Each structure stands twice: as C-alpha cells, then as structure tokens.
N, C-alpha and C positions, 0 to 999 in steps of 0.2 A: 542540499541533496535531494530532498523531496521534490522540489521544482525541477532540478535536473532530470530525475527519473521520470517525472510526468511529462516533460518536453520530449524525451526520448520515445515514451510511449505514444504520444500524440503524433509525433513525426514518423514513427514506424507505421502508423495507420493511415498516414495521410493520402496515400493512393487509393485506399480502399475505403476511406470513411464515408464516401458519398453512397456506398452501398449499403451502409447501416443507418446513417444519420443524414437524412435528406428527404426532401419532399416527394421525389420520385426515383426511379432506378434503383429500388432497394431489393435485396434479396427476399426479404419478406416485408410485405406492406407495412408501413409504419403504423398505421392504426392497430395492426394485429400485434406488433412487437411491444407497444407501451400498454396494452390492455392488461396483460398480467403483472405489469410493473407495479409495485407498491406505491410508487410515485404518480399513478395514473390521475387521481384526483387533482394533482398540481400540474401535471403535464398536459392533460387534455384542455383545460381551459386556455392555457398558453398557446397551444397550436390552433385552437379554435379562433382566438383573437388574431394571430398571425395571418391565418387564412382569410379571415373576414376583411382585414385591413390590407390585404395584398402585400405583406411584408416578408413572405416565405423566401424569396429570392435574395433580400437583404440580410435576413436572419442567419441563415444556414452558414454562409460562408464567414459572416461577420462575427459570430459568436466564437467560432474557432480561432480567429485572429485575436479576439479580445482575450480568450483563455491563455493563448501563449503569451501575450504581452503582459497579462497578470503574472504568469509564472516567472517571466523574466525579471520583472520587478521584485517579485518575492525572492528570487534567487540571489539578487545583489543586495537585498535588504533595504529597498527604497519604498516607504509607506508600507512596511511590511504587513502590519496587522490588517490594514484595509485591503490590500491586494490579496492577501491570503483568504479573506472572506470573500472577496469577488471570485478568485479562483475555485474556492469551495462551491459556491453557487453555480457557477458555470460548469463545473465538472459534474455536478448532480444533474443539470439539465441535459448535458451532452450524453453521459454515459447511461443514466436512467432511462433515455429515450430508446435505447436498445438493450434493456437489462436482461433479457434471455441470452445475451452474448457475454455478459459480465462474468467474472470469476473473482477469486480471493483478492487478487491484486487491486481491482476497481474499488472493493469495500475498504480495504487497507489504505488506499490513496485518500479515500473520502475522509477516513479517521485522521490520517496525517495531515491533510489540509486543515481540519478542524483544530487539531492540537497546535498547528503553526499559527491559527488565528488566535487561540487563547493563551498560548504561552508567550513569554517576552522573548520571541526569536529575533527581534530587531535591536536588542540591547548589546550585542556583541557581533564583531566581524561584519557589520552592516553599514550602509550609508546613513542610516537613521541614527546609529550610535555617534557618528561624527557631526551629524546635523543637529540633533537635539540634546546631546550630552546627558545621556539618561544617568540616573542614580545607580551605581554598580551593585547596590545591595539589593539581593533578592531574598524576600522574606516568605517564600513559599517553595517547598521542594517539588517542582514541576516534574522532575525526573521520577519521583516515585510514582506519579500517575501512570507513566509508561511502563514502569516495572511491574506494577500490580496488573496492567492491561495485558502484558505479555505472558505473565504467569497464568492468569485465568485462561487466555486463549490457547496456550500450549497445553495446559493440564486437561481442559475439556476436549482438545483435539485428540490427546493421547487416550482419553477415555473412550471417545468415539471409535477410534482406530482399534483399541483393545477389545471392543465388543464385536469386532469383525474377525472372524477367523481367517480370512485372506492374510492379514498382516502377521499371523503366527506361522502360516506355512509357506510364505513367500509369494503367494498368488497375487496379492495386491501390488507388490513392488514389481513383479513381472509384468503385469498389466499397464503399469504406470510407465514403465521406461521402454517396453518393447515397441518396436515400430519397423516398418518395411525399410526404413532408412538406415538402420543400424543393425548390429549383431549382438545387441544386449540379451537377446533371447537365448543365446548360446552360454551364458553365464551358468557356472555350477549352482545347482538348487540350494546348497547349504549357505552360499553367499547371499541369496535372496532372503533365506530365512533369518540369517543374521542381521541383515540389513532391516528387514521388517520389524523383528522384535526390538532391536536397537532404537529404531525410530519411536515406537510405541513407548518404550521405557524412558527415553530422553525426554519426550514431550510430557508424558505423566509425571515424571519426577522433577520437571524443570523447575517449579516454586521451591521445592526444597533444596535443589542443587544451588539455586542462586541465593537463597536465604543465607546458606552457610558461606563464610568468606573464603574458607579453604578450597571449595569446589566451585566457586562463582565463576572464575576466569575460564576454568576448564569447560564449564557448561556453556559459556557464551562462545568459547572457540568451537565446541562441538556443534553448537546450533549453526555458526556461520559455515563450517565445513559441510554440514548437512544441506544448507540452502545453496552452497556453491555446487554440490552435486546435483542437486535439483536443476540448477541452471544449466549444467553441462548435459545431463542426461535426458532431461525433459523439455529442454529450450525455453523455460519459463525464467528468462533472464530478468524482467523487470519485478516479478513477483519476488525472486529471490534476492534482488537488490534492495528492495523497500524493506524486506525482514531483516537483512544484514544491517541496514541503517538504523532499524528499530532497536536491535540488540546493541549496536554501538552507542547510540544516543542514550539508552537506558542504563548501561553498565561500564562503559569505558570513558576514558578522558584522551582527547587528541592533543592536549597541551601538558606540559611539565608542571606548570604552575597553575593555580587557581585564578581564574580572571575575575570572579565574583566572590564576594563575601556572602555566604549562604546563612541566614539566621533562622535557627529553629525556633518555632513558635508552639505553645501548648495547644 
C-alpha cells in the first residue's frame, strides 16, 4: 500500500514536477530551494557533480523513472528489501530537493519506506516469499514499533494543538477547511468547536485508548474517520491514506488466521 500511495503521489505531480525538481524552469531557483533544506550538505555536492559532469539532462528524468520502477517492484514484493532502500534514497533526493514545499505526507512517506526496508515485508504476499521460501517464524514484534511511533506522534500532536487556543474555539478547524471552493465557512460554530476539541482529545488520549483493549478498535476507527474527513474536506488525500494505512498496519488484521507464528523474546 505504501508503494501504491507513493506512485499515486508522484503521478499526480507528473505534469508539474519540472516546476519544482529540474535544472531550469522552476517556480523558485533550485539553488534557493535546497539552501534551507536540512539535506543541503548532501544535495549540494550531488548537484555540483552532476553539473560539472554535464549529467543534468539525464539525471532529472532518469531518477523519476527509477523511483517509479523501484516502487512497482516494492509493491509486488520482488527484491523487496533492496528496492525499498533504493526507493527511500531516491525519495529523499527528489523531495528534499524542494523541501520548502514538503508537508507531513512527505515525512511520513520517508518513514514508511524506511520501515519497509527494515521490516520483513517480503515474507508474505510477495514474489520473494515464493522465490526464497522464507522461514514463516518472526522472532520480533515489528508492529510494536509502528504502534509506539503512532502513539508518540499523535500524543505530541495533540499537545501542540491543545496549546493553541484556536483548537478550543473552532478557529483552527475553520481556517483549515474553509476555501472559496466550498461552503464549509457556513457551518455552525458549535460544530467547529466540537470538531476542534474532539481532535485535540482524540490525539492526546490516543496512547491510552489503544493500550486498553476495550477501546482500541474504537480509537482506530475514530482515527480512520478523522483522516477520511481530512481527505474530503481538505483534499489531503495521500496524507490521509498513508495515516490510515499506518493505523491498519499497527492495530488490525486483514486475514482471519495468522499467517506467521510470532515468537515473543525477552
């Protein structure tokens, strides 16, 4: 699913990608875009080398195609760990080249590709599983890492929102969803207040809600509904999709029976 979402994102940007990620014709000169990037010390030598070697015309279109091919291989589970690592590196090069235009999705995609690299994602429902006949026993609870990651991310997001008065009086929700292209600005203020306070409490209490087995499934369902609302009202489809995938991967099972035997270790 991560590879599918990443392919949708890069395909949606295809017609405009040259405005951000190219040697010329950019909205903002590339030299200025990667200057504020935390990856500047890695990107600048790369681009200097490409320019000195006259490889810009080959590099810019080539890296996009290589990224898409790596994602396709990753999606079908062929050489999964290797192509996940390649996709991770290429995603960093492409998107960190215009980091001022990045948002939450880009960072979660980076983390997702990293997890696909270190997790045994090719052991099941993948060509690798058929080719290499992996041992079905998994001796480490990889899902726990995603669970802890989500709990920390949501809790601190809830704390940050709670310190902003706009989330308690509905202003932040109103600013987030209102546009000249919709009529959400006409929503009653009490609905915006309820939505704002509900978002703060749901995110802040997320760790406690998912620890308790009685409330876990309701918390996950509430998060999925929240992200579906974000997708519909704010048009942040890929961000919502990747967060829904994280919640499903962390706390739900898509099969009726366990495909792997998980061995708890001390």
